[in-house]
C-alpha positions in Angstrom: -12.3 -18.3 -11.5 -13.7 -17.4 -8.1 -10.9 -15.9 -6.0 -11.1 -15.7 -2.2 -9.2 -13.0 -0.4 -7.4 -14.9 2.3 -7.1 -12.0 4.7 -10.8 -11.2 4.6 -11.8 -14.8 5.0 -9.4 -15.2 7.9 -10.9 -12.1 9.5 -14.5 -13.5 9.2 -13.4 -16.9 10.6 -11.8 -15.1 13.6 -15.1 -13.2 14.1 -17.1 -16.5 14.0 -14.9 -18.0 16.7 -15.2 -14.9 18.8 -19.0 -15.1 18.4 -19.1 -18.8 19.5 -17.0 -17.8 22.5 -19.3 -15.0 23.4 -22.4 -17.3 23.2 -20.8 -19.8 25.6 -19.6 -17.1 28.0 -23.1 -15.8 28.1 -24.3 -19.3 28.8 -22.0 -19.6 31.8 -23.2 -16.3 33.3 -26.8 -16.9 32.5 -26.6 -20.5 33.7 -27.9 -21.9 30.4 -26.6 -25.5 30.1 -27.8 -25.7 26.5 -25.3 -23.1 25.4 -22.5 -24.5 27.6 -23.1 -28.2 27.2 -25.4 -28.6 24.1 -26.6 -32.0 25.5 -26.7 -33.2 29.1 -24.5 -36.2 28.2 -21.9 -34.1 26.5 -18.8 -32.4 27.9 -19.2 -28.7 28.7 -17.0 -26.1 27.1 -15.2 -24.6 30.1 -15.2 -20.9 30.7 -11.5 -20.6 30.2 -11.9 -22.4 26.9 -14.5 -19.9 25.7 -12.3 -17.1 27.0 -9.3 -18.4 25.0 -11.4 -18.8 21.9 -12.5 -15.1 22.3 -8.9 -14.0 22.6 -7.8 -16.1 19.6 -10.6 -14.7 17.5 -9.7 -11.2 18.4 -6.0 -11.9 17.8 -6.7 -13.2 14.2 -9.1 -10.3 13.5 -6.5 -7.8 14.7 -3.8 -9.4 12.6 -5.9 -9.1 9.5 -6.1 -5.3 10.3 -2.3 -5.1 10.6 -2.7 -4.4 14.4 0.3 -6.7 15.2 0.9 -5.4 18.7 -2.7 -5.9 19.7 -2.8 -9.3 18.1 0.4 -10.4 19.9 -1.0 -9.2 23.2 -4.2 -11.3 23.0 -2.3 -14.3 21.7 0.1 -14.0 24.7 -2.8 -14.2 27.1 -4.0 -17.4 25.3 -0.5 -19.0 25.7 -0.4 -18.0 29.4 -3.8 -19.6 30.2 -3.3 -22.7 28.1 0.3 -23.3 29.3 -0.8 -22.9 33.0 -3.5 -25.5 32.4 -1.1 -27.8 30.7 1.3 -27.5 33.6 -1.5 -28.4 36.0 -2.1 -31.7 34.2 1.6 -32.6 33.8 2.7 -31.6 37.3 -0.6 -32.7 38.9 -1.0 -29.4 40.7 -3.7 -26.8 41.1 -2.6 -23.3 40.1 -6.1 -21.9 40.8 -6.8 -20.7 37.3 -9.6 -23.2 36.5 -12.3 -21.3 38.4 -10.6 -17.9 38.5 -13.3 -16.1 36.5 -16.4 -18.1 37.3 -17.5 -20.9 39.6 -18.0 -24.2 37.8 -21.5 -25.6 38.3 -21.7 -28.3 35.5 -20.0 -31.5 36.6 -20.9 -33.9 33.8 -17.9 -35.7 32.3 -15.2 -33.6 34.0 -12.4 -34.7 36.3 -11.4 -31.1 37.4 -14.2 -28.6 37.7 -13.6 -25.6 35.4 -10.5 -27.1 33.8 -10.2 -27.4 30.0 -9.1 -30.7 28.4 -5.4 -31.3 28.1 -5.9 -31.6 24.3 -7.7 -28.3 24.3 -4.8 -26.7 26.2 -2.3 -28.1 23.7 -4.3 -26.7 20.8 -4.5 -23.3 22.4 -0.8 -23.3 23.1 -0.1 -24.0 19.4 -2.6 -21.4 18.2 -1.4 -18.6 20.5 2.3 -19.4 19.7 1.5 -19.4 15.9 -0.2 -16.0 16.0 2.8 -14.5 18.0 5.4 -16.1 15.7 3.5 -14.9 12.6 3.4 -11.3 13.9 7.1 -11.3 14.7 8.4 -13.2 11.7 5.7 -13.6 9.1 7.8 -15.1 6.3 8.4 -18.2 8.3 4.7 -19.1 7.7 4.5 -21.8 10.4 0.8 -21.1 10.5 0.5 -23.2 7.4 1.7 -26.2 9.5 0.1 -25.4 12.8 -3.2 -24.3 11.4 -4.0 -27.5 9.5 -2.8 -29.5 12.6 -5.2 -27.7 14.9 -8.1 -28.1 12.4 -7.2 -31.8 12.1 -7.3 -32.4 15.9 -10.6 -30.6 16.1 -12.0 -32.6 13.2 -11.0 -35.9 14.9 -12.7 -34.9 18.1 -15.9 -33.9 16.2 -15.9 -37.3 14.4 -15.5 -38.9 17.8 -18.7 -37.4 18.9 -20.5 -38.5 15.7 -19.4 -42.1 16.0 -19.3 -42.3 19.9 -15.5 -42.8 19.9 -14.7 -41.4 23.3 -10.9 -41.6 22.8 -11.2 -39.2 19.9 -12.1 -36.3 22.2 -10.9 -37.6 25.6 -7.5 -38.7 26.9 -7.8 -41.5 29.5 -9.7 -40.4 32.6 -8.9 -36.7 32.1 -11.3 -34.0 31.0 -12.5 -34.4 27.4 -12.9 -31.8 24.6 -16.4 -30.5 24.1 -18.1 -30.9 20.8 -18.4 -27.1 20.1 -14.8 -26.8 21.2 -13.9 -29.2 18.4 -15.9 -27.1 16.0 -14.1 -24.0 17.3 -10.7 -25.5 16.6 -11.7 -26.5 13.1 -12.6 -22.9 12.4 -9.6 -21.3 14.1 -7.2 -23.7 12.4 -8.6 -22.7 9.0 -8.2 -19.0 10.1 -4.6 -19.6 11.1 -3.9 -21.3 7.7 -5.3 -18.3 5.8 -3.4 -15.7 7.8 -1.0 -13.7 5.7 0.4 -10.2 5.5 -0.4 -10.2 1.8 -2.7 -12.6 0.0 0.1 -13.2 -2.6 2.9 -13.5 0.0 5.2 -16.4 -0.6 6.5 -18.7 2.2 10.1 -19.4 2.8 9.3 -23.0 3.8 6.7 -23.8 1.2 7.0 -21.4 -1.7 4.4 -21.8 -4.3 3.3 -25.2 -3.0 1.9 -24.1 0.4 -1.6 -25.3 -0.6 -0.4 -28.8 -1.1 1.7 -28.6 2.1 -1.2 -27.3 4.1 -3.6 -30.0 2.8 -1.0 -32.7 3.5 -0.4 -31.6 7.0 -4.1 -31.4 7.7 -4.8 -34.9 6.3 -1.8 -36.4 8.0 -2.8 -35.0 11.4 -6.4 -36.0 10.9 -5.5 -39.5 9.7 -3.1 -40.3 12.4 -5.2 -38.7 15.1 -8.3 -40.6 14.0 -6.4 -43.8 13.6 -5.0 -43.5 17.1 -8.4 -42.5 18.5 -10.0 -45.6 16.9 -7.1 -47.7 18.1 -7.5 -46.4 21.6 -11.3 -46.8 21.4 -10.8 -50.4 20.3 -8.3 -51.0 23.1 -10.7 -49.5 25.5 -13.5 -51.7 24.3 -11.4 -54.9 24.5 -10.1 -53.8 27.9 -13.6 -53.4 29.1 -14.5 -56.8 27.7 -11.5 -58.3 29.5 -12.4 -56.5 32.7 -16.0 -57.9 32.6 -14.7 -61.4 31.9 -12.2 -61.1 34.7 -14.9 -60.1 37.0 -17.0 -63.1 36.0 -14.1 -65.4 36.3 -13.3 -64.1 39.7 -16.9 -64.6 40.8 -16.9 -68.1 39.3 -13.7 -68.9 41.2 -15.3 -67.7 44.4 -18.4 -69.8 43.6 -16.2 -72.9 43.1 -14.5 -72.3 46.5 -17.9 -71.7 48.1 -19.2 -75.1 46.8 -16.2 -76.8 48.3 -16.7 -75.0 51.6 -20.4 -75.9 51.6 -19.5 -79.6 51.0 -17.3 -79.6 54.0 -19.9 -77.8 56.1 -22.5 -80.4 55.1 -20.0 -83.2 56.1 -19.4 -81.4 59.4 -23.1 -81.0 59.9 -23.6 -84.8 59.6 -20.8 -85.2 62.1 -22.6 -82.9 64.5 -26.1 -84.5 63.9 -24.9 -88.0 64.4 -22.6 -87.1 67.2 -19.6 -88.2 65.3 -19.5 -90.7 62.5 -17.9 -94.0 62.2 -14.9 -94.2 60.1 -16.8 -96.2 57.5 -19.6 -93.7 57.3 -17.2 -90.8 57.1 -15.2 -92.4 54.4 -18.3 -93.1 52.3 -19.5 -89.5 52.6 -16.1 -88.0 51.9 -15.4 -90.3 49.0 -18.6 -89.1 47.4 -17.4 -85.5 47.6 -14.0 -86.4 46.3 -15.6 -88.0 43.3 -17.8 -85.0 42.8 -15.0 -82.4 43.0 -12.0 -83.3 40.9 -9.9 -80.5 42.3 -10.1 -81.9 45.9 -7.0 -84.0 46.2 -8.1 -85.4 49.6 -10.5 -84.9 52.5 -8.9 -85.4 55.9 -10.2 -85.7 59.5 -7.7 -84.0 61.8 -8.2 -84.6 65.5 -8.0 -81.9 68.2 -4.2 -82.4 68.4 -3.9 -81.4 64.8 -2.9 -84.9 63.7 -4.3 -86.3 60.4 -6.1 -89.5 61.4 -8.4 -90.3 58.5 -7.8 -89.6 54.8 -9.9 -90.2 51.7 -8.8 -91.6 49.4 -5.9 -93.5 50.8 -4.2 -94.1 47.5 -1.7 -91.3 46.9 -2.2 -89.8 50.3 -0.3 -92.3 52.4 2.2 -89.7 53.6 -0.6 -87.6 55.1 -1.6 -90.3 57.7 -0.6 -89.0 61.2 0.9 -85.8 59.6 1.1 -83.1 62.3 -0.5 -80.0 60.9 0.8 -77.9 63.7 4.4 -78.5 62.6 4.0 -76.0 59.8 3.0 -72.4 60.5 0.6 -71.7 57.6 -1.4 -74.9 58.3 -1.3 -74.3 62.1 -2.5 -70.7 61.7 -5.3 -71.6 59.4 -6.6 -74.3 61.8 -6.4 -72.0 64.8 -8.3 -69.2 62.8 -11.1 -71.5 61.8 -11.4 -72.9 65.3 -11.4 -69.4 66.8 -14.0 -68.1 64.4 -15.9 -71.5 64.3 -16.3 -71.2 60.5 -14.5 -72.3 57.4 -11.0 -70.9 56.6 -8.6 -71.2 53.7 -4.9 -71.5 54.1 -2.3 -69.5 52.2 -0.5 -71.2 49.4 1.5 -74.3 50.6 3.4 -77.2 49.3 1.1 -80.1 49.9 2.3 -83.4 51.3 0.9 -84.9 48.1 3.5 -82.9 46.1 2.0 -80.0 44.0 1.2 -76.6 45.5 -2.2 -75.9 46.7 -4.2 -74.8 49.8 -6.4 -76.2 52.5 -10.0 -75.6 53.3 -10.6 -76.2 57.0 -13.9 -76.5 58.9 -13.9 -76.9 62.7 -15.8 -79.8 64.3 -17.5 -79.9 67.7 -20.4 -81.5 69.6 -22.0 -80.7 72.9 -19.4 -82.6 74.9 -16.1 -81.9 73.3 -14.2 -80.6 70.3 -13.6 -83.3 67.7 -11.0 -81.6 65.5 -11.4 -80.5 61.8 -12.4 -81.5 58.4 -9.8 -80.5 55.9 -10.1 -80.4 52.1 -6.8 -80.5 50.2 -7.1 -78.7 46.9 -4.4 -78.2 44.2 -4.4 -75.1 42.1 -3.9 -76.9 38.9 -7.0 -79.0 39.3 -9.0 -76.0 40.6 -8.1 -73.8 37.6 -8.7 -76.8 35.2 -12.3 -77.1 36.7 -12.7 -73.3 36.4 -11.5 -73.3 32.8 -13.9 -76.2 31.8 -16.8 -74.4 33.4 -15.9 -70.9 32.1 -14.3 -71.5 28.6 -10.8 -70.0 29.3 -9.2 -71.5 26.2 -8.5 -68.0 24.8 -7.1 -66.5 28.0 -4.2 -66.9 30.3 -5.2 -66.9 34.0 -3.0 -66.4 37.0 -3.6 -66.1 40.7 -1.4 -64.1 43.0 -1.3 -64.0 46.7 0.1 -60.9 48.3 1.4 -59.9 44.9 3.2 -63.2 44.5 2.0 -65.5 41.7 0.9 -68.9 43.1 -0.9 -70.4 40.1 -1.3 -70.0 36.4 -3.6 -71.6 33.8 -2.5 -72.0 30.2 1.1 -71.3 31.1 2.2 -72.7 27.8 0.3 -70.0 25.8 1.8 -66.6 25.0 -0.3 -63.9 26.7 -0.9 -60.4 25.2 0.6 -58.1 27.8 -1.2 -55.1 26.2 -4.5 -56.3 27.7 -4.4 -57.2 31.4 -7.2 -57.2 34.0 -6.8 -57.9 37.7 -9.6 -58.5 40.1 -9.1 -58.7 43.9 -10.7 -61.6 45.8 -10.8 -61.6 49.5 -12.6 -64.4 51.3 -12.2 -66.9 54.1 -9.2 -65.1 55.5 -7.1 -64.9 52.3 -6.5 -62.2 49.6 -6.0 -63.3 46.0 -5.5 -61.2 42.9 -7.0 -62.9 39.8 -5.3 -61.7 36.6 -6.7 -62.4 33.2 -5.0 -61.8 29.8 -6.0 -62.5 26.3 -3.9 -65.1 24.6 -1.8 -63.4 21.9 -3.6 -65.1 19.0 -7.0 -64.4 20.5 -6.1 -60.7 21.0 -5.0 -60.5 17.4 -8.3 -62.0 16.3 -10.3 -59.5 18.4 -8.5 -56.5 17.1 -10.3 -54.7 14.3 -8.4 -53.7 11.1 -10.3 -50.4 11.2 -7.4 -48.3 12.5 -5.1 -49.7 9.8 -7.9 -49.2 7.2 -8.2 -45.5 8.3 -4.5 -45.1 8.2 -4.1 -46.6 4.8 -7.2 -44.8 3.5 -5.8 -41.5 4.8 -2.4 -42.1 3.2 -4.2 -43.0 0.0 -6.4 -39.9 0.3 -3.3 -37.8 0.8 -1.7 -39.4 -2.3 -4.8 -38.9 -4.4 -5.3 -35.3 -3.2 -1.7 -34.4 -4.0 -1.9 -36.1 -7.3 -5.2 -34.3 -8.1 -3.6 -30.9 -7.0 -0.5 -31.6 -9.1 -2.7 -32.4 -12.1 -4.8 -29.3 -11.4 -1.7 -27.2 -10.9 -0.1 -28.6 -14.1 -3.3 -27.9 -16.0 -3.6 -24.5 -14.5 0.1 -23.9 -15.3 -0.3 -25.1 -18.9 -3.5 -23.0 -19.3 -1.7 -20.0 -17.9 1.3 -20.6 -20.1 -1.0 -20.7 -23.2 -2.7 -17.6 -22.0 0.6 -15.9 -21.3 1.8 -16.9 -24.8 -1.4 -15.5 -26.3 -1.0 -12.3 -24.3 2.6 -12.1 -25.1 1.8 -12.5 -28.8 -0.8 -9.8 -28.6 1.6 -7.5 -26.7 4.4 -8.3 -29.2 2.1 -7.5 -32.1 1.0 -4.3 -30.4 4.6 -3.5 -29.5 5.8 -4.1 -33.1 3.0 -1.8 -34.4 3.8 0.7 -31.7 7.6 0.5 -32.5 6.9 0.8 -36.2 4.8 3.9 -35.6 7.3 5.3 -33.1 10.2 4.7 -35.5 8.3 6.3 -38.4 7.4 9.2 -36.2 10.9 9.5 -34.8 12.5 9.5 -38.2 10.0 12.1 -39.4 10.5 14.3 -36.4 14.3 14.0 -36.0 16.2 17.2 -36.2 18.9 15.4 -38.1 18.4 14.4 -41.7 18.0 10.6 -42.3 18.4 9.0 -45.7 17.9 5.3 -46.5 19.5 3.9 -49.7 20.1 0.5 -51.3 23.4 -1.0 -52.3 23.4 1.0 -55.5 23.0 4.3 -53.7 19.4 4.8 -54.8 17.4 6.8 -52.2 14.6 4.7 -50.7 13.3 7.1 -48.1 14.0 10.4 -46.4 12.5 12.3 -43.4 11.2 15.8 -43.2 14.5 17.1 -41.9 16.2 16.0 -45.1 13.8 18.1 -47.2 14.2 21.1 -44.9 18.0 20.8 -45.0 18.6 20.3 -48.7 15.6 22.1 -50.1 14.3 19.1 -52.1 10.8 17.6 -51.6 10.8 13.9 -50.7 9.4 13.0 -54.2 12.3 14.8 -55.8 14.9 12.7 -53.9 13.3 9.2 -53.6 14.5 7.0 -56.5 17.5 9.3 -57.3 21.1 8.5 -56.5 22.3 9.9 -53.2 25.2 11.6 -55.0 22.7 14.4 -55.9 23.3 15.8 -52.4 27.1 15.9 -52.8 29.4 18.4 -54.3 32.5 17.5 -56.3 34.7 15.5 -56.0 32.4 13.3 -53.8 29.6 13.5 -56.4 31.7 11.7 -59.0 33.4 9.3 -56.6 30.4 8.2 -54.6 29.6 5.0 -56.6 33.3 4.0 -56.2 33.0 4.5 -52.5 30.1 2.0 -52.3 31.8 -0.5 -54.6 35.1 -0.4 -52.6 33.3 -0.9 -49.4 31.3 -3.9 -50.7 34.4 -5.4 -52.1 36.0 -5.4 -48.6 38.3 -2.5 -48.8 38.9 -0.2 -45.7 35.9 2.2 -45.4 36.5 6.0 -45.3 33.1 7.1 -44.1 30.8 4.0 -43.7 30.8 2.9 -40.1 33.1 5.7 -39.0 31.5 9.1 -39.4 33.3 12.3 -40.4 32.8 15.9 -41.4 32.2 16.5 -45.1 30.5 19.0 -47.4 27.1 18.8 -48.9 25.2 20.6 -51.7 21.7 22.0 -51.4 19.1 22.4 -54.2 20.2 26.0 -54.7 23.8 24.6 -55.2 25.1 26.2 -52.0 27.8 24.2 -50.2 27.7 23.7 -46.4 29.5 21.6 -43.8 27.8 18.4 -42.4 28.6 15.6 -40.0 27.9 12.3 -41.9 27.3 8.9 -40.2 26.6 5.9 -42.5 25.6 2.5 -41.3 25.6 -0.7 -43.3 22.6 -3.1 -42.9 21.7 -6.5 -44.3 18.0 -7.4 -44.2 16.8 -10.7 -45.8 20.1 -10.9 -47.7 19.6 -7.4 -49.2 22.1 -4.7 -48.3 21.1 -1.2 -47.3 22.8 2.0 -46.2 21.4 4.5 -43.7 22.9 8.0 -43.4 22.4 10.5 -40.6 23.2 14.0 -41.7 23.7 16.9 -39.3 24.2 20.5 -40.4 27.3 21.7 -38.4 28.0 24.8 -40.4 26.8 27.0 -37.5 28.7 24.8 -35.0 31.9 25.2 -37.0 31.4 29.0 -37.0 30.9 28.9 -33.3 34.0 26.8 -32.8 36.1 29.2 -34.7 34.7 32.1 -32.7 35.4 30.2 -29.4 38.9 29.3 -30.5 39.5 33.0 -31.2 38.1 34.1 -27.9 40.1 31.4 -26.0 43.3 32.6 -27.7 42.5 36.2 -26.8 41.8 35.1 -23.2 45.1 33.3 -22.9 46.9 36.4 -24.2 45.0 38.5 -21.6 45.9 36.1 -18.8 49.5 36.1 -19.9 49.6 39.9 -19.9 48.0 40.0 -16.5 50.6 37.6 -15.1 53.3 39.7 -16.6 51.8 42.8 -15.1 51.6 41.1 -11.7 55.3 40.1 -12.0 56.2 43.7 -13.0 54.2 45.1 -10.2 55.9 42.9 -7.6 59.4 43.0 -9.1 60.0 46.2 -11.2 57.9 48.5 -9.0 59.6 47.3 -5.9 63.0 48.7 -7.0 62.0 52.4 -6.8 60.2 51.6 -3.5 63.4 50.2 -2.1 65.2 53.3 -3.4 62.7 55.7 -1.7 63.1 53.6 1.5 66.9 53.9 1.3 66.8 57.7 0.7 64.5 58.1 3.7 67.1 56.2 5.8 69.9 58.4 4.4 68.0 61.6 5.2 67.3 60.3 8.7 71.0 59.6 9.2 72.0 63.1 7.8 69.5 64.9 10.0 70.4 62.7 13.0 71.8 65.7 14.9 69.5 68.4 13.6 66.2 66.8 12.9 63.1 67.9 14.7 60.0 66.0 15.7 58.0 67.1 12.7 60.6 65.9 10.2 61.0 62.6 12.1 57.2 62.0 11.9 57.3 62.7 8.1 60.1 60.3 7.6 58.3 57.7 9.7 55.1 58.1 7.6 57.2 57.9 4.3 58.8 54.6 5.5 55.5 53.2 6.7 53.7 53.9 3.5 56.5 52.6 1.4 56.5 49.3 3.4 52.7 49.2 3.0 53.0 49.6 -0.7 55.6 46.8 -0.9 53.3 44.6 1.2 50.4 45.5 -1.0 52.4 44.5 -4.1 53.3 41.1 -2.5 49.7 40.4 -1.5 48.5 41.4 -5.0 50.9 39.0 -6.5 49.7 36.2 -4.2 46.1 36.9 -5.0 46.7 37.0 -8.7 48.5 33.7 -8.7 45.8 31.8 -6.7 44.3 30.2 -9.8 45.2 26.5 -9.6 44.5 23.9 -7.0 47.5 22.4 -5.2 47.6 18.7 -5.9 50.2 17.3 -3.5 48.7 15.9 -0.3 50.7 15.5 2.8 50.0 14.3 6.4 49.8 17.2 8.8 49.7 17.4 12.6 46.9 19.9 13.2 48.1 21.2 16.6 51.7 21.5 15.4 50.6 23.4 12.2 48.6 25.9 14.3 51.4 26.5 16.8 54.1 27.0 14.1 51.8 29.4 12.3 51.2 31.4 15.4 54.9 31.6 16.3 55.9 32.7 12.8 53.7 35.7 13.1 55.8 36.8 16.2 52.8 37.8 18.3 53.1 40.0 21.4 53.8 38.2 24.6 50.3 39.3 25.9 48.5 37.3 23.2 47.9 33.7 24.2 46.9 30.8 21.9 44.5 28.0 22.9 43.8 24.9 20.7 40.7 22.7 21.0 41.1 19.9 18.5 39.1 16.6 18.1 41.5 15.7 15.2 45.1 14.6 15.6 46.3 14.5 11.9 44.9 14.0 8.4 46.0 14.1 4.8 45.5 17.4 3.0 47.1 20.2 0.9 49.1 21.8 3.6 50.1 25.2 2.0 46.6 26.5 1.2 45.4 25.5 4.7 48.4 27.1 6.3 47.7 30.4 4.3 44.1 30.5 5.5 45.1 29.9 9.2 48.0 32.4 9.0 45.8 35.2 7.6 43.0 34.6 10.1 45.3 34.4 13.1 47.3 37.4 11.9 44.0 39.3 11.5 43.1 38.5 15.2 46.6 39.6 16.4 46.7 42.8 14.3 43.2 44.0 15.2 43.4 43.3 18.9 42.8 46.5 21.0 43.5 45.4 24.6 46.6 44.9 26.6 46.1 41.1 26.8 44.4 38.9 24.3 43.2 35.3 23.8 42.9 33.5 20.5 41.2 30.1 20.4 41.5 27.7 17.4 39.1 24.8 17.3 38.8 21.8 14.9 36.2 19.1 14.8 35.3 16.5 12.1 32.1 17.0 10.1 30.6 15.1 7.1 33.0 15.1 4.2 35.6 17.2 6.0 36.5 19.3 9.0 35.3 22.6 10.6 37.8 25.2 11.8 37.1 28.2 14.0 39.4 31.1 14.8 38.0 33.2 17.7 39.5 36.2 19.5 38.4 38.6 22.2 39.1 41.7 20.2 36.9 44.6 19.3 34.5 42.6 17.1 33.1 43.4 13.6 29.8 45.1 13.0 27.4 42.7 11.2 26.9 45.2 8.4 30.6 44.7 7.4 30.6 40.9 7.5 30.5 40.5 3.7 32.4 43.5 2.5 35.6 42.7 4.5 36.3 39.8 2.1 36.8 42.3 -0.8 40.2 43.4 -2.1 41.8 46.4 -0.3 38.9 46.4 2.3 39.9 47.6 5.8 37.7 48.9 8.7 40.4 51.3 10.0 42.6 53.9 8.3 45.9 52.5 7.1 47.8 55.1 9.0 46.3 53.7 12.2 46.7 50.0 11.4 49.2 48.6 8.9 47.7 46.3 6.3 47.1 45.8 2.6 43.4 44.9 2.9 44.2 41.6 1.0 44.3 39.0 3.8 40.6 38.1 4.0 40.3 38.3 0.2 43.1 35.7 -0.1 41.3 33.5 2.5 38.0 33.8 0.6 39.7 32.9 -2.7 41.5 29.9 -1.3 38.3 28.5 0.3 36.3 29.1 -2.9 39.0 27.2 -4.8 38.3 24.1 -2.7 34.5 24.6 -2.5 34.6 25.6 1.2 32.6 28.3 3.0 33.4 30.8 5.7 31.1 32.6 8.1 31.6 35.4 10.7 30.2 35.2 14.2 30.4 38.7 15.8 27.9 41.2 17.2 30.3 44.2 16.7 30.9 44.8 20.4 33.4 42.3 21.5 35.0 39.2 20.0 35.0 37.7 16.5 34.8 34.1 15.3 35.8 33.1 11.8 34.3 29.6 11.1 35.3 27.8 7.9 35.1 24.3 6.5 37.9 22.2 4.9 37.5 19.1 2.8 38.7 15.6 3.8 41.1 13.5 1.7 38.5 11.8 -0.5 36.7 15.1 -1.2 40.0 16.8 -2.0 41.0 14.1 -4.5 37.6 14.4 -6.2 38.0 18.2 -6.4 41.6 17.9 -7.8 40.4 15.3 -10.4 37.6 17.6 -11.5 
């Protein structure tokens, strides 16, 4: 099957979008409309749009190369530009970013020069945010939602251009999306969808079904966007149709009014030509107009005092005779206006004397001698709109007339109008301002609406269902095929593994150091390995088919068959399944010791026994020698301990006697002794004390063989102070403690021994009148670090190692009392607890002993070991 590397394909798509952007940017700078606009009637791809496409393409390309910081930087610029543009639309402000980089010189189909469409800005916001989010947290995989959505919106805009559906790529009167912008979003959306750190990376949100999810999102966005675009386009077409009809109705309404005005003007002209008419003549002429215009309720002659004198017809208009038109402001104002301007005028909406609401058309009369009043046509709205409807086929519409935004008349009031489609046309004439509003009736609007949006929506949902069903069937088939292939592969692997295991087992048995014998339930040998032949001296042919008792000396040789029979009968086994040391017999009849392990097996209802035989005769000899050596070592250690005890106990008695004799001699010679004898006695006493101290230290050193197991909590500062004071230092020696540790659990006695010897060493070797000893403690990994520093004479680096030996001192013992065992004891204690000690001294002045000490957990592990 052809396999596409998602990362590589995403990289190429990002490069394609960048190339498209570069071409358009070149078109802007070279002033080539063909590259920017494609066709003079199309929308231009704005410079900022091309720039954002370039940044998006580079961002996707950089992401495919694992340059996440670079990719995020470019995507952030896209979000900044698109968000700023979106804010300009929403807040209706100019943030001066539209023509920041280049002056816009193509004005076709754009409301804001240089500004990308709001839908374009939205797509870029989604694209940039998706790239950033995927770089920061790739396992969210929101690109598999946003990518198809962006491609879907681009596809809808592209289809809008193909089928001339403006609402598919434009939003109201705002700037629209260019056709190559739509193509760019289709490509960049696919690139977003294919973005991934690894081509096999699984998504938290979609798992193994991300392909179905991506296709579903793309189809849903495409279907709903296209359906809404067609719906909007249909609404736009119907609205335009209604606007055109409203314009025609308004013109027809004006034409109706004009014919009534013309009729009054003709009647007034006859009045002027004949220098007034007789009442009979006027009534005949007026009656003809009333009959011709059904909406004229009456025609009146009003004299110069604004009194109604003549009315045609009389029937139904009796109340109008001698009605004073100046008594009502609207009528009075209309008459004065027409008289002042000497032309026809129309009154605002009034309640007529005849009853229903309507208006008056007034025409002033005059001859050469005097003013003769007015001709007034009384028109009701209902009749006027009825005439208009009959002449203009308004059965499928509701018509209303408003005056100063107040409704004054409505036609087809009983019909339910569709408020979704409303068109209003202003009408200003003869001194009045009307607003003519036309609506489709609800049933007519329903009949005009196409089912295409619903068909698209249903078809899209059906396509989604079919696609998902197809992908499910394809995935099931692929899964079934893969399962069969896996089973075949597993069968082949199992077959090869069984063959390999068989060869390996055979090879293992043949190359084992131990002898392996396989026998049946009667004890007949079925197979042996090479080690068996080497061990017993028989060839394999000599052993196979023989009873295994041939390898046993008496009494096992005679009792072997009984052993097997007892075991098979259920009695407690003595060797089988247990393993033990027994003796075996070689071909040369020599007897030797072996370790025998026998296992019982049942294969296809047949019982077998396998025996592993190991020659342990050499091991037994070694064990005997080791036991003898151990016993000898224990005896030697006991003698050494006894010697140490004798050295510390029995040898001390004569030393004490010598010390006592020296004291008696000193007392006898108290009066007669001289300085030479006194010095000899002092040396005798000093060296006797030194020998006693040496014996004590030797005993301590010899007994440092076991770890102390009891742990206690110690206060470090208190332990150091007590140790220092017990050594009875001179008053001129001062102690300083620098501790980062207050207390801890440890073996107190060994630690106290180490500190006592090191501090005593610093006091004893000090060579100045005053001295300063500093003890520091700080925690380290798995323990603590101690340092004991003094300002004494120092130790030459060449002696740093040898001073830890037994009886090692750097000064003659007559000059400095000491056994030479102190640092040796320190070293042995620290070695017992796996600690180390170092010396920091240049040999001129000052010495620092630095040693480690284990923490509680390390101590417990050492003690357990």
